C-alpha positions in Angstrom: 222.1 11.0 -50.5 219.6 12.5 -47.7 221.8 16.0 -47.5 224.5 17.2 -49.5 227.9 16.4 -48.7 229.9 19.6 -48.9 231.7 20.9 -46.0 229.8 24.1 -45.4 226.5 21.4 -45.2 228.4 20.0 -41.0 228.8 21.5 -37.7 232.4 22.7 -37.4 233.5 19.7 -35.5 232.8 17.2 -37.6 234.0 15.5 -41.1 232.6 12.8 -42.8 234.8 9.9 -44.9 233.4 7.4 -47.5 233.7 3.6 -47.2 234.0 0.7 -50.4 230.8 0.3 -50.6 230.1 3.9 -50.5 228.2 4.5 -47.7 229.5 7.6 -45.9 230.2 8.0 -41.9 229.9 11.3 -40.1 233.2 11.8 -37.5 232.5 13.7 -34.3 235.3 15.0 -33.1 234.3 17.0 -30.1 232.7 13.3 -28.6 235.2 11.7 -30.9 232.7 9.6 -32.2 231.0 7.8 -35.9 228.4 7.1 -36.7 226.3 7.0 -40.4 224.0 9.6 -40.0 224.3 13.1 -41.4 224.3 15.3 -38.3 221.6 17.6 -39.7 219.2 15.6 -41.3 219.6 12.3 -39.3 219.7 9.9 -42.6 222.1 7.5 -44.2 223.7 8.7 -47.0 225.0 6.8 -50.0 227.5 8.4 -52.0 226.5 7.4 -54.6 230.3 5.9 -55.5 231.0 2.1 -54.8 234.5 0.9 -55.7 234.5 -3.1 -56.3 236.8 -5.4 -56.0 235.4 -7.5 -59.3 236.4 -4.3 -61.3 239.6 -3.6 -63.0 241.9 -1.0 -60.6 241.3 2.4 -61.2 237.5 1.4 -61.5 234.7 2.0 -59.7 230.7 1.2 -60.3 228.6 4.5 -59.3 224.6 5.0 -59.2 222.6 7.6 -60.6 219.1 9.5 -58.2 216.9 6.9 -60.6 219.1 3.7 -58.8 220.9 2.7 -62.9 225.0 1.5 -63.1 227.2 3.4 -65.0 231.6 3.1 -64.2 233.6 5.8 -63.4 238.1 5.8 -64.6 239.8 7.3 -62.3 242.7 8.4 -64.7 246.1 9.3 -63.2 248.2 10.3 -65.1 251.3 8.5 -65.6 253.4 10.2 -67.2 253.0 13.6 -66.4 251.3 14.8 -69.2 
């Protein structure tokens, strides 16, 4: 990741979203524009997580800084426990 994704790392008028493939896009509310490049670093950012269509519902693939993949189950508590 080129720059931290915390809200405090972005200019006041910017926010971000994450695509299914883990790529992060940035939204400039003042310019009403989007970009793949972090507003401060000018570099693309990948969240390190990817939602794949071949995985069971609720699972996604993540990647370590070294590029090794791992899988994450999004456990939703359906029973209120």
